[in-house]
TORKOL-4160 file (C-alpha; in steps of 0.2 Angstrom, whole numbers, padded with zeros to 4 digits, m for minus):
448
<pt num="1" X="m0476" Y="m0168" Z="0484"/>
<pt num="2" X="m0461" Y="m0179" Z="0488"/>
<pt num="3" X="m0453" Y="m0185" Z="0472"/>
<pt num="4" X="m0439" Y="m0195" Z="0468"/>
<pt num="5" X="m0431" Y="m0193" Z="0450"/>
<pt num="6" X="m0420" Y="m0208" Z="0444"/>
<pt num="7" X="m0408" Y="m0201" Z="0432"/>
<pt num="8" X="m0402" Y="m0183" Z="0431"/>
<pt num="9" X="m0399" Y="m0181" Z="0412"/>
<pt num="10" X="m0408" Y="m0170" Z="0400"/>
<pt num="11" X="m0425" Y="m0177" Z="0405"/>
<pt num="12" X="m0423" Y="m0179" Z="0423"/>
<pt num="13" X="m0414" Y="m0161" Z="0425"/>
<pt num="14" X="m0429" Y="m0153" Z="0415"/>
<pt num="15" X="m0441" Y="m0162" Z="0426"/>
<pt num="16" X="m0432" Y="m0157" Z="0442"/>
<pt num="17" X="m0433" Y="m0139" Z="0437"/>
<pt num="18" X="m0451" Y="m0140" Z="0433"/>
<pt num="19" X="m0456" Y="m0149" Z="0449"/>
<pt num="20" X="m0446" Y="m0138" Z="0460"/>
<pt num="21" X="m0454" Y="m0122" Z="0453"/>
<pt num="22" X="m0471" Y="m0129" Z="0458"/>
<pt num="23" X="m0465" Y="m0131" Z="0476"/>
<pt num="24" X="m0462" Y="m0151" Z="0476"/>
<pt num="25" X="m0448" Y="m0158" Z="0486"/>
<pt num="26" X="m0437" Y="m0167" Z="0474"/>
<pt num="27" X="m0422" Y="m0180" Z="0476"/>
<pt num="28" X="m0412" Y="m0184" Z="0461"/>
<pt num="29" X="m0402" Y="m0201" Z="0460"/>
<pt num="30" X="m0388" Y="m0202" Z="0447"/>
<pt num="31" X="m0371" Y="m0210" Z="0446"/>
<pt num="32" X="m0363" Y="m0195" Z="0438"/>
<pt num="33" X="m0356" Y="m0184" Z="0452"/>
<pt num="34" X="m0353" Y="m0169" Z="0441"/>
<pt num="35" X="m0370" Y="m0170" Z="0434"/>
<pt num="36" X="m0377" Y="m0170" Z="0452"/>
<pt num="37" X="m0366" Y="m0156" Z="0457"/>
<pt num="38" X="m0372" Y="m0145" Z="0443"/>
<pt num="39" X="m0390" Y="m0148" Z="0447"/>
<pt num="40" X="m0388" Y="m0145" Z="0465"/>
<pt num="41" X="m0380" Y="m0128" Z="0462"/>
<pt num="42" X="m0394" Y="m0122" Z="0451"/>
<pt num="43" X="m0409" Y="m0130" Z="0459"/>
<pt num="44" X="m0416" Y="m0133" Z="0477"/>
<pt num="45" X="m0415" Y="m0152" Z="0477"/>
<pt num="46" X="m0408" Y="m0166" Z="0486"/>
<pt num="47" X="m0395" Y="m0178" Z="0477"/>
<pt num="48" X="m0389" Y="m0195" Z="0480"/>
<pt num="49" X="m0375" Y="m0203" Z="0470"/>
<pt num="50" X="m0377" Y="m0220" Z="0464"/>
<pt num="51" X="m0388" Y="m0232" Z="0454"/>
<pt num="52" X="m0407" Y="m0230" Z="0456"/>
<pt num="53" X="m0410" Y="m0248" Z="0451"/>
<pt num="54" X="m0402" Y="m0253" Z="0468"/>
<pt num="55" X="m0416" Y="m0256" Z="0481"/>
<pt num="56" X="m0405" Y="m0250" Z="0495"/>
<pt num="57" X="m0402" Y="m0233" Z="0486"/>
<pt num="58" X="m0421" Y="m0231" Z="0483"/>
<pt num="59" X="m0424" Y="m0235" Z="0502"/>
<pt num="60" X="m0411" Y="m0222" Z="0506"/>
<pt num="61" X="m0420" Y="m0209" Z="0495"/>
<pt num="62" X="m0436" Y="m0213" Z="0504"/>
<pt num="63" X="m0446" Y="m0222" Z="0490"/>
<pt num="64" X="m0457" Y="m0230" Z="0503"/>
<pt num="65" X="m0465" Y="m0214" Z="0508"/>
<pt num="66" X="m0463" Y="m0205" Z="0490"/>
<pt num="67" X="m0478" Y="m0198" Z="0481"/>
<pt num="68" X="m0469" Y="m0203" Z="0465"/>
<pt num="69" X="m0454" Y="m0211" Z="0459"/>
<pt num="70" X="m0450" Y="m0206" Z="0441"/>
<pt num="71" X="m0437" Y="m0216" Z="0431"/>
<pt num="72" X="m0429" Y="m0205" Z="0417"/>
<pt num="73" X="m0413" Y="m0214" Z="0413"/>
<pt num="74" X="m0409" Y="m0217" Z="0394"/>
<pt num="75" X="m0411" Y="m0236" Z="0396"/>
<pt num="76" X="m0429" Y="m0242" Z="0395"/>
<pt num="77" X="m0426" Y="m0259" Z="0405"/>
<pt num="78" X="m0418" Y="m0250" Z="0419"/>
<pt num="79" X="m0432" Y="m0238" Z="0420"/>
<pt num="80" X="m0445" Y="m0252" Z="0421"/>
<pt num="81" X="m0434" Y="m0261" Z="0435"/>
<pt num="82" X="m0433" Y="m0245" Z="0445"/>
<pt num="83" X="m0452" Y="m0243" Z="0445"/>
<pt num="84" X="m0455" Y="m0261" Z="0450"/>
<pt num="85" X="m0443" Y="m0260" Z="0465"/>
<pt num="86" X="m0451" Y="m0243" Z="0470"/>
<pt num="87" X="m0468" Y="m0250" Z="0469"/>
<pt num="88" X="m0463" Y="m0264" Z="0480"/>
<pt num="89" X="m0456" Y="m0253" Z="0492"/>
<pt num="90" X="m0472" Y="m0243" Z="0494"/>
<pt num="91" X="m0470" Y="m0228" Z="0482"/>
<pt num="92" X="m0487" Y="m0221" Z="0479"/>
<pt num="93" X="m0485" Y="m0218" Z="0460"/>
<pt num="94" X="m0472" Y="m0223" Z="0448"/>
<pt num="95" X="m0468" Y="m0216" Z="0431"/>
<pt num="96" X="m0456" Y="m0224" Z="0418"/>
<pt num="97" X="m0448" Y="m0216" Z="0403"/>
<pt num="98" X="m0447" Y="m0228" Z="0388"/>
<pt num="99" X="m0440" Y="m0224" Z="0371"/>
<pt num="100" X="m0444" Y="m0240" Z="0362"/>
<pt num="101" X="m0461" Y="m0242" Z="0354"/>
<pt num="102" X="m0462" Y="m0260" Z="0359"/>
<pt num="103" X="m0465" Y="m0256" Z="0377"/>
<pt num="104" X="m0480" Y="m0244" Z="0372"/>
<pt num="105" X="m0488" Y="m0255" Z="0358"/>
<pt num="106" X="m0485" Y="m0273" Z="0362"/>
<pt num="107" X="m0502" Y="m0281" Z="0360"/>
<pt num="108" X="m0497" Y="m0297" Z="0370"/>
<pt num="109" X="m0489" Y="m0289" Z="0385"/>
<pt num="110" X="m0494" Y="m0275" Z="0396"/>
<pt num="111" X="m0477" Y="m0270" Z="0402"/>
<pt num="112" X="m0484" Y="m0256" Z="0413"/>
<pt num="113" X="m0494" Y="m0269" Z="0423"/>
<pt num="114" X="m0479" Y="m0282" Z="0423"/>
<pt num="115" X="m0467" Y="m0269" Z="0430"/>
<pt num="116" X="m0480" Y="m0260" Z="0442"/>
<pt num="117" X="m0478" Y="m0244" Z="0432"/>
<pt num="118" X="m0493" Y="m0232" Z="0434"/>
<pt num="119" X="m0488" Y="m0222" Z="0418"/>
<pt num="120" X="m0476" Y="m0225" Z="0404"/>
<pt num="121" X="m0471" Y="m0210" Z="0394"/>
<pt num="122" X="m0460" Y="m0207" Z="0378"/>
<pt num="123" X="m0452" Y="m0190" Z="0375"/>
<pt num="124" X="m0451" Y="m0193" Z="0357"/>
<pt num="125" X="m0470" Y="m0199" Z="0356"/>
<pt num="126" X="m0475" Y="m0184" Z="0367"/>
<pt num="127" X="m0467" Y="m0172" Z="0355"/>
<pt num="128" X="m0473" Y="m0181" Z="0339"/>
<pt num="129" X="m0491" Y="m0180" Z="0346"/>
<pt num="130" X="m0490" Y="m0162" Z="0349"/>
<pt num="131" X="m0482" Y="m0159" Z="0332"/>
<pt num="132" X="m0496" Y="m0169" Z="0324"/>
<pt num="133" X="m0509" Y="m0159" Z="0332"/>
<pt num="134" X="m0501" Y="m0143" Z="0325"/>
<pt num="135" X="m0501" Y="m0150" Z="0308"/>
<pt num="136" X="m0519" Y="m0156" Z="0308"/>
<pt num="137" X="m0524" Y="m0139" Z="0313"/>
<pt num="138" X="m0514" Y="m0127" Z="0303"/>
<pt num="139" X="m0526" Y="m0112" Z="0304"/>
<pt num="140" X="m0529" Y="m0113" Z="0324"/>
<pt num="141" X="m0524" Y="m0098" Z="0333"/>
<pt num="142" X="m0519" Y="m0108" Z="0348"/>
<pt num="143" X="m0521" Y="m0126" Z="0353"/>
<pt num="144" X="m0520" Y="m0134" Z="0370"/>
<pt num="145" X="m0520" Y="m0153" Z="0371"/>
<pt num="146" X="m0526" Y="m0160" Z="0387"/>
<pt num="147" X="m0533" Y="m0177" Z="0393"/>
<pt num="148" X="m0519" Y="m0187" Z="0386"/>
<pt num="149" X="m0520" Y="m0179" Z="0369"/>
<pt num="150" X="m0537" Y="m0187" Z="0366"/>
<pt num="151" X="m0547" Y="m0170" Z="0368"/>
<pt num="152" X="m0542" Y="m0153" Z="0360"/>
<pt num="153" X="m0545" Y="m0136" Z="0363"/>
<pt num="154" X="m0544" Y="m0124" Z="0348"/>
<pt num="155" X="m0546" Y="m0106" Z="0345"/>
<pt num="156" X="m0550" Y="m0101" Z="0327"/>
<pt num="157" X="m0557" Y="m0085" Z="0318"/>
<pt num="158" X="m0574" Y="m0086" Z="0311"/>
<pt num="159" X="m0573" Y="m0083" Z="0292"/>
<pt num="160" X="m0584" Y="m0073" Z="0281"/>
<pt num="161" X="m0598" Y="m0083" Z="0275"/>
<pt num="162" X="m0595" Y="m0098" Z="0287"/>
<pt num="163" X="m0609" Y="m0110" Z="0289"/>
<pt num="164" X="m0612" Y="m0106" Z="0308"/>
<pt num="165" X="m0614" Y="m0087" Z="0306"/>
<pt num="166" X="m0631" Y="m0080" Z="0312"/>
<pt num="167" X="m0637" Y="m0097" Z="0319"/>
<pt num="168" X="m0642" Y="m0099" Z="0337"/>
<pt num="169" X="m0630" Y="m0112" Z="0346"/>
<pt num="170" X="m0645" Y="m0123" Z="0350"/>
<pt num="171" X="m0648" Y="m0126" Z="0332"/>
<pt num="172" X="m0630" Y="m0126" Z="0325"/>
<pt num="173" X="m0629" Y="m0146" Z="0325"/>
<pt num="174" X="m0611" Y="m0147" Z="0332"/>
<pt num="175" X="m0605" Y="m0165" Z="0334"/>
<pt num="176" X="m0610" Y="m0173" Z="0350"/>
<pt num="177" X="m0592" Y="m0174" Z="0356"/>
<pt num="178" X="m0589" Y="m0155" Z="0353"/>
<pt num="179" X="m0593" Y="m0139" Z="0362"/>
<pt num="180" X="m0592" Y="m0121" Z="0358"/>
<pt num="181" X="m0584" Y="m0116" Z="0374"/>
<pt num="182" X="m0582" Y="m0097" Z="0372"/>
<pt num="183" X="m0583" Y="m0083" Z="0360"/>
<pt num="184" X="m0571" Y="m0068" Z="0359"/>
<pt num="185" X="m0579" Y="m0053" Z="0350"/>
<pt num="186" X="m0569" Y="m0037" Z="0349"/>
<pt num="187" X="m0557" Y="m0042" Z="0362"/>
<pt num="188" X="m0570" Y="m0047" Z="0375"/>
<pt num="189" X="m0573" Y="m0066" Z="0379"/>
<pt num="190" X="m0589" Y="m0073" Z="0385"/>
<pt num="191" X="m0598" Y="m0089" Z="0388"/>
<pt num="192" X="m0611" Y="m0093" Z="0374"/>
<pt num="193" X="m0629" Y="m0096" Z="0378"/>
<pt num="194" X="m0641" Y="m0107" Z="0369"/>
<pt num="195" X="m0647" Y="m0092" Z="0358"/>
<pt num="196" X="m0629" Y="m0085" Z="0355"/>
<pt num="197" X="m0625" Y="m0084" Z="0336"/>
<pt num="198" X="m0607" Y="m0081" Z="0330"/>
<pt num="199" X="m0602" Y="m0067" Z="0319"/>
<pt num="200" X="m0588" Y="m0065" Z="0305"/>
<pt num="201" X="m0572" Y="m0060" Z="0314"/>
<pt num="202" X="m0576" Y="m0068" Z="0331"/>
<pt num="203" X="m0563" Y="m0079" Z="0339"/>
<pt num="204" X="m0572" Y="m0096" Z="0344"/>
<pt num="205" X="m0565" Y="m0108" Z="0356"/>
<pt num="206" X="m0569" Y="m0126" Z="0352"/>
<pt num="207" X="m0567" Y="m0141" Z="0363"/>
<pt num="208" X="m0569" Y="m0158" Z="0355"/>
<pt num="209" X="m0563" Y="m0176" Z="0354"/>
<pt num="210" X="m0550" Y="m0177" Z="0341"/>
<pt num="211" X="m0561" Y="m0187" Z="0329"/>
<pt num="212" X="m0574" Y="m0173" Z="0330"/>
<pt num="213" X="m0563" Y="m0157" Z="0329"/>
<pt num="214" X="m0563" Y="m0156" Z="0310"/>
<pt num="215" X="m0581" Y="m0158" Z="0309"/>
<pt num="216" X="m0584" Y="m0144" Z="0322"/>
<pt num="217" X="m0572" Y="m0132" Z="0313"/>
<pt num="218" X="m0582" Y="m0133" Z="0297"/>
<pt num="219" X="m0596" Y="m0122" Z="0305"/>
<pt num="220" X="m0583" Y="m0108" Z="0307"/>
<pt num="221" X="m0570" Y="m0110" Z="0294"/>
<pt num="222" X="m0572" Y="m0110" Z="0276"/>
<pt num="223" X="m0554" Y="m0116" Z="0273"/>
<pt num="224" X="m0555" Y="m0134" Z="0268"/>
<pt num="225" X="m0538" Y="m0141" Z="0268"/>
<pt num="226" X="m0540" Y="m0157" Z="0258"/>
<pt num="227" X="m0524" Y="m0167" Z="0257"/>
<pt num="228" X="m0509" Y="m0158" Z="0264"/>
<pt num="229" X="m0491" Y="m0162" Z="0260"/>
<pt num="230" X="m0478" Y="m0164" Z="0273"/>
<pt num="231" X="m0459" Y="m0166" Z="0271"/>
<pt num="232" X="m0449" Y="m0174" Z="0285"/>
<pt num="233" X="m0430" Y="m0172" Z="0285"/>
<pt num="234" X="m0423" Y="m0187" Z="0295"/>
<pt num="235" X="m0430" Y="m0203" Z="0301"/>
<pt num="236" X="m0427" Y="m0205" Z="0320"/>
<pt num="237" X="m0440" Y="m0213" Z="0331"/>
<pt num="238" X="m0450" Y="m0197" Z="0333"/>
<pt num="239" X="m0452" Y="m0196" Z="0314"/>
<pt num="240" X="m0459" Y="m0213" Z="0315"/>
<pt num="241" X="m0472" Y="m0208" Z="0328"/>
<pt num="242" X="m0476" Y="m0192" Z="0318"/>
<pt num="243" X="m0480" Y="m0203" Z="0303"/>
<pt num="244" X="m0491" Y="m0214" Z="0313"/>
<pt num="245" X="m0500" Y="m0200" Z="0321"/>
<pt num="246" X="m0503" Y="m0192" Z="0304"/>
<pt num="247" X="m0507" Y="m0208" Z="0295"/>
<pt num="248" X="m0524" Y="m0210" Z="0287"/>
<pt num="249" X="m0528" Y="m0191" Z="0290"/>
<pt num="250" X="m0527" Y="m0184" Z="0273"/>
<pt num="251" X="m0508" Y="m0181" Z="0273"/>
<pt num="252" X="m0496" Y="m0185" Z="0259"/>
<pt num="253" X="m0479" Y="m0188" Z="0268"/>
<pt num="254" X="m0462" Y="m0190" Z="0261"/>
<pt num="255" X="m0448" Y="m0194" Z="0273"/>
<pt num="256" X="m0430" Y="m0190" Z="0268"/>
<pt num="257" X="m0417" Y="m0201" Z="0277"/>
<pt num="258" X="m0398" Y="m0200" Z="0272"/>
<pt num="259" X="m0394" Y="m0217" Z="0279"/>
<pt num="260" X="m0397" Y="m0230" Z="0266"/>
<pt num="261" X="m0400" Y="m0244" Z="0279"/>
<pt num="262" X="m0412" Y="m0234" Z="0290"/>
<pt num="263" X="m0421" Y="m0228" Z="0274"/>
<pt num="264" X="m0424" Y="m0246" Z="0268"/>
<pt num="265" X="m0429" Y="m0251" Z="0286"/>
<pt num="266" X="m0442" Y="m0236" Z="0286"/>
<pt num="267" X="m0448" Y="m0240" Z="0269"/>
<pt num="268" X="m0453" Y="m0257" Z="0274"/>
<pt num="269" X="m0460" Y="m0252" Z="0291"/>
<pt num="270" X="m0470" Y="m0236" Z="0287"/>
<pt num="271" X="m0486" Y="m0239" Z="0276"/>
<pt num="272" X="m0492" Y="m0226" Z="0264"/>
<pt num="273" X="m0476" Y="m0215" Z="0267"/>
<pt num="274" X="m0465" Y="m0212" Z="0254"/>
<pt num="275" X="m0447" Y="m0214" Z="0261"/>
<pt num="276" X="m0432" Y="m0208" Z="0251"/>
<pt num="277" X="m0414" Y="m0211" Z="0253"/>
<pt num="278" X="m0409" Y="m0193" Z="0252"/>
<pt num="279" X="m0405" Y="m0178" Z="0262"/>
<pt num="280" X="m0418" Y="m0164" Z="0262"/>
<pt num="281" X="m0407" Y="m0152" Z="0271"/>
<pt num="282" X="m0396" Y="m0150" Z="0255"/>
<pt num="283" X="m0402" Y="m0135" Z="0245"/>
<pt num="284" X="m0400" Y="m0145" Z="0229"/>
<pt num="285" X="m0411" Y="m0160" Z="0235"/>
<pt num="286" X="m0424" Y="m0147" Z="0242"/>
<pt num="287" X="m0425" Y="m0138" Z="0225"/>
<pt num="288" X="m0425" Y="m0154" Z="0214"/>
<pt num="289" X="m0439" Y="m0162" Z="0225"/>
<pt num="290" X="m0449" Y="m0145" Z="0224"/>
<pt num="291" X="m0451" Y="m0145" Z="0242"/>
<pt num="292" X="m0455" Y="m0126" Z="0242"/>
<pt num="293" X="m0473" Y="m0132" Z="0237"/>
<pt num="294" X="m0476" Y="m0143" Z="0253"/>
<pt num="295" X="m0488" Y="m0137" Z="0266"/>
<pt num="296" X="m0476" Y="m0141" Z="0280"/>
<pt num="297" X="m0457" Y="m0145" Z="0282"/>
<pt num="298" X="m0451" Y="m0154" Z="0297"/>
<pt num="299" X="m0433" Y="m0157" Z="0302"/>
<pt num="300" X="m0427" Y="m0170" Z="0315"/>
<pt num="301" X="m0408" Y="m0171" Z="0313"/>
<pt num="302" X="m0395" Y="m0162" Z="0323"/>
<pt num="303" X="m0400" Y="m0145" Z="0330"/>
<pt num="304" X="m0389" Y="m0136" Z="0318"/>
<pt num="305" X="m0395" Y="m0145" Z="0303"/>
<pt num="306" X="m0413" Y="m0142" Z="0308"/>
<pt num="307" X="m0411" Y="m0124" Z="0310"/>
<pt num="308" X="m0402" Y="m0122" Z="0293"/>
<pt num="309" X="m0414" Y="m0133" Z="0283"/>
<pt num="310" X="m0429" Y="m0125" Z="0291"/>
<pt num="311" X="m0422" Y="m0108" Z="0287"/>
<pt num="312" X="m0419" Y="m0113" Z="0269"/>
<pt num="313" X="m0437" Y="m0119" Z="0268"/>
<pt num="314" X="m0444" Y="m0103" Z="0275"/>
<pt num="315" X="m0434" Y="m0092" Z="0263"/>
<pt num="316" X="m0441" Y="m0103" Z="0249"/>
<pt num="317" X="m0459" Y="m0099" Z="0254"/>
<pt num="318" X="m0464" Y="m0114" Z="0265"/>
<pt num="319" X="m0476" Y="m0106" Z="0278"/>
<pt num="320" X="m0475" Y="m0120" Z="0291"/>
<pt num="321" X="m0457" Y="m0125" Z="0297"/>
<pt num="322" X="m0455" Y="m0136" Z="0312"/>
<pt num="323" X="m0437" Y="m0138" Z="0318"/>
<pt num="324" X="m0433" Y="m0150" Z="0332"/>
<pt num="325" X="m0420" Y="m0141" Z="0343"/>
<pt num="326" X="m0415" Y="m0150" Z="0359"/>
<pt num="327" X="m0403" Y="m0137" Z="0366"/>
<pt num="328" X="m0413" Y="m0122" Z="0373"/>
<pt num="329" X="m0399" Y="m0110" Z="0371"/>
<pt num="330" X="m0403" Y="m0109" Z="0352"/>
<pt num="331" X="m0420" Y="m0101" Z="0356"/>
<pt num="332" X="m0415" Y="m0083" Z="0352"/>
<pt num="333" X="m0407" Y="m0088" Z="0336"/>
<pt num="334" X="m0423" Y="m0097" Z="0331"/>
<pt num="335" X="m0433" Y="m0081" Z="0334"/>
<pt num="336" X="m0420" Y="m0071" Z="0323"/>
<pt num="337" X="m0422" Y="m0084" Z="0309"/>
<pt num="338" X="m0441" Y="m0083" Z="0310"/>
<pt num="339" X="m0443" Y="m0101" Z="0314"/>
<pt num="340" X="m0456" Y="m0100" Z="0328"/>
<pt num="341" X="m0456" Y="m0110" Z="0343"/>
<pt num="342" X="m0444" Y="m0126" Z="0343"/>
<pt num="343" X="m0450" Y="m0143" Z="0346"/>
<pt num="344" X="m0441" Y="m0151" Z="0360"/>
<pt num="345" X="m0443" Y="m0170" Z="0367"/>
<pt num="346" X="m0437" Y="m0164" Z="0384"/>
<pt num="347" X="m0451" Y="m0151" Z="0385"/>
<pt num="348" X="m0464" Y="m0163" Z="0379"/>
<pt num="349" X="m0459" Y="m0176" Z="0392"/>
<pt num="350" X="m0459" Y="m0164" Z="0406"/>
<pt num="351" X="m0477" Y="m0158" Z="0401"/>
<pt num="352" X="m0482" Y="m0177" Z="0401"/>
<pt num="353" X="m0475" Y="m0179" Z="0419"/>
<pt num="354" X="m0484" Y="m0163" Z="0425"/>
<pt num="355" X="m0500" Y="m0169" Z="0418"/>
<pt num="356" X="m0499" Y="m0186" Z="0427"/>
<pt num="357" X="m0493" Y="m0179" Z="0443"/>
<pt num="358" X="m0503" Y="m0164" Z="0445"/>
<pt num="359" X="m0520" Y="m0168" Z="0437"/>
<pt num="360" X="m0527" Y="m0170" Z="0454"/>
<pt num="361" X="m0524" Y="m0152" Z="0459"/>
<pt num="362" X="m0531" Y="m0136" Z="0454"/>
<pt num="363" X="m0522" Y="m0128" Z="0439"/>
<pt num="364" X="m0526" Y="m0113" Z="0428"/>
<pt num="365" X="m0524" Y="m0114" Z="0409"/>
<pt num="366" X="m0517" Y="m0097" Z="0405"/>
<pt num="367" X="m0516" Y="m0087" Z="0389"/>
<pt num="368" X="m0533" Y="m0089" Z="0380"/>
<pt num="369" X="m0545" Y="m0076" Z="0386"/>
<pt num="370" X="m0535" Y="m0061" Z="0392"/>
<pt num="371" X="m0541" Y="m0062" Z="0410"/>
<pt num="372" X="m0560" Y="m0062" Z="0405"/>
<pt num="373" X="m0563" Y="m0080" Z="0407"/>
<pt num="374" X="m0555" Y="m0093" Z="0419"/>
<pt num="375" X="m0550" Y="m0110" Z="0412"/>
<pt num="376" X="m0546" Y="m0123" Z="0425"/>
<pt num="377" X="m0541" Y="m0141" Z="0427"/>
<pt num="378" X="m0547" Y="m0147" Z="0444"/>
<pt num="379" X="m0552" Y="m0162" Z="0455"/>
<pt num="380" X="m0570" Y="m0162" Z="0462"/>
<pt num="381" X="m0569" Y="m0163" Z="0481"/>
<pt num="382" X="m0579" Y="m0175" Z="0492"/>
<pt num="383" X="m0588" Y="m0160" Z="0500"/>
<pt num="384" X="m0595" Y="m0153" Z="0484"/>
<pt num="385" X="m0613" Y="m0149" Z="0485"/>
<pt num="386" X="m0614" Y="m0152" Z="0466"/>
<pt num="387" X="m0610" Y="m0171" Z="0468"/>
<pt num="388" X="m0624" Y="m0181" Z="0460"/>
<pt num="389" X="m0631" Y="m0167" Z="0450"/>
<pt num="390" X="m0631" Y="m0168" Z="0431"/>
<pt num="391" X="m0624" Y="m0154" Z="0420"/>
<pt num="392" X="m0642" Y="m0150" Z="0414"/>
<pt num="393" X="m0647" Y="m0148" Z="0433"/>
<pt num="394" X="m0634" Y="m0134" Z="0437"/>
<pt num="395" X="m0640" Y="m0117" Z="0440"/>
<pt num="396" X="m0635" Y="m0103" Z="0428"/>
<pt num="397" X="m0627" Y="m0093" Z="0442"/>
<pt num="398" X="m0613" Y="m0095" Z="0444"/>
<pt num="399" X="m0608" Y="m0098" Z="0426"/>
<pt num="400" X="m0600" Y="m0115" Z="0424"/>
<pt num="401" X="m0596" Y="m0125" Z="0408"/>
<pt num="402" X="m0588" Y="m0142" Z="0409"/>
<pt num="403" X="m0578" Y="m0145" Z="0394"/>
<pt num="404" X="m0570" Y="m0162" Z="0398"/>
<pt num="405" X="m0571" Y="m0175" Z="0411"/>
<pt num="406" X="m0566" Y="m0193" Z="0413"/>
<pt num="407" X="m0576" Y="m0210" Z="0415"/>
<pt num="408" X="m0573" Y="m0222" Z="0429"/>
<pt num="409" X="m0558" Y="m0230" Z="0420"/>
<pt num="410" X="m0550" Y="m0213" Z="0418"/>
<pt num="411" X="m0553" Y="m0211" Z="0400"/>
<pt num="412" X="m0556" Y="m0193" Z="0395"/>
<pt num="413" X="m0572" Y="m0187" Z="0386"/>
<pt num="414" X="m0582" Y="m0172" Z="0381"/>
<pt num="415" X="m0598" Y="m0173" Z="0392"/>
<pt num="416" X="m0616" Y="m0171" Z="0387"/>
<pt num="417" X="m0629" Y="m0163" Z="0398"/>
<pt num="418" X="m0633" Y="m0180" Z="0407"/>
<pt num="419" X="m0616" Y="m0182" Z="0415"/>
<pt num="420" X="m0616" Y="m0182" Z="0433"/>
<pt num="421" X="m0603" Y="m0173" Z="0444"/>
<pt num="422" X="m0594" Y="m0186" Z="0455"/>
<pt num="423" X="m0582" Y="m0183" Z="0469"/>
<pt num="424" X="m0564" Y="m0187" Z="0464"/>
<pt num="425" X="m0567" Y="m0184" Z="0445"/>
<pt num="426" X="m0555" Y="m0173" Z="0436"/>
<pt num="427" X="m0563" Y="m0160" Z="0425"/>
<pt num="428" X="m0558" Y="m0145" Z="0414"/>
<pt num="429" X="m0571" Y="m0131" Z="0418"/>
<pt num="430" X="m0573" Y="m0113" Z="0411"/>
<pt num="431" X="m0581" Y="m0099" Z="0420"/>
<pt num="432" X="m0579" Y="m0080" Z="0422"/>
<pt num="433" X="m0566" Y="m0073" Z="0433"/>
<pt num="434" X="m0580" Y="m0065" Z="0443"/>
<pt num="435" X="m0587" Y="m0082" Z="0446"/>
<pt num="436" X="m0571" Y="m0091" Z="0448"/>
<pt num="437" X="m0569" Y="m0092" Z="0467"/>
<pt num="438" X="m0588" Y="m0097" Z="0469"/>
<pt num="439" X="m0586" Y="m0111" Z="0456"/>
<pt num="440" X="m0570" Y="m0118" Z="0465"/>
<pt num="441" X="m0580" Y="m0117" Z="0481"/>
<pt num="442" X="m0594" Y="m0127" Z="0474"/>
<pt num="443" X="m0583" Y="m0140" Z="0467"/>
<pt num="444" X="m0573" Y="m0141" Z="0483"/>
<pt num="445" X="m0558" Y="m0139" Z="0471"/>
<pt num="446" X="m0541" Y="m0138" Z="0481"/>
<pt num="447" X="m0525" Y="m0130" Z="0477"/>
<pt num="448" X="m0518" Y="m0112" Z="0476"/>
């Protein structure tokens, strides 16, 4: 793909690295000569020095024939204008970074439509969505969000005495928008049949719409979480998004903001959230508020403050700590401090960009089944012999389970047996490695 990145800062640079690693042809436009020299030295990209909001600069970069123009500058309005100009010039697709929630939530105006933007993405919102998913599902072994975070894939261990043990899948009574995708037993993963019954100690892979995932989990896990407590240190926009994602989902949230004006503003803006003018990163505040008893401690201030406060929380017994760390060079230190994987808005933004640009191609989702089963995102080709068939009409060989698809408007859903396979639709499918090549052939799925 020929892609133009407008802005070579943290987001643009990370996106350029991801896109070039996938084999895309990337041009970066930025007014900072030093930044361009740095990117050009380390990445196989073309660079142009100047303002990407200039039509002449976009023409010079080849916007008329570009597969995508992505505006990643730090100014929302500039990004929207860039995409509007690029669309007028003929760019096939436009993506704009926006940081202000107004552009994503205004009920009166559709900014994406007004400025001819195919997709708006917010780094803070994307990161907060992923963090909320982790907090909603603390016992999940692995979580893979896909389909615009509206559908989740989880792996959990079946508890002794769980309600679903010994019951055939056909009679289990899972929610309509949930599927038992796979069972891993004694290290071997397999696709379940209608008469499959899970055993204690199995690892089950569930795929469900977000509003059904908890109901589906109850068949396999006895751990009822009830209301969970979360402490958030710092009140930047990402914290606001996180509070909104968790709101009304059985969470007691306390947000600590050391700036009085910001604390008062957030107190008025966030309903059902306790906002305190205080610094949870200070040991005396942590101890006085008895934060050692919270289920999760999230820190969203500077990298150094986040690591220190999360290390203190971990030392005092908090099992789930979530530091936001924007500089990747701190990763080894996080590992030494036993703070887990850092949360990073740049990484979340790059993942959002990748999902939009490459969701029409074939892609494997790695890391779930130890090379036993093959989990894939793909686009059904026009020559697929399965087009027009419902899922119930598919033969049992090769093995094929469709976990998610999309309706004509592009909205993702967990399909039932009556869903018909259609050319051009995007699907997430699961099969065995032995049948993988045949499934791709039958679905006419392109890509390497």
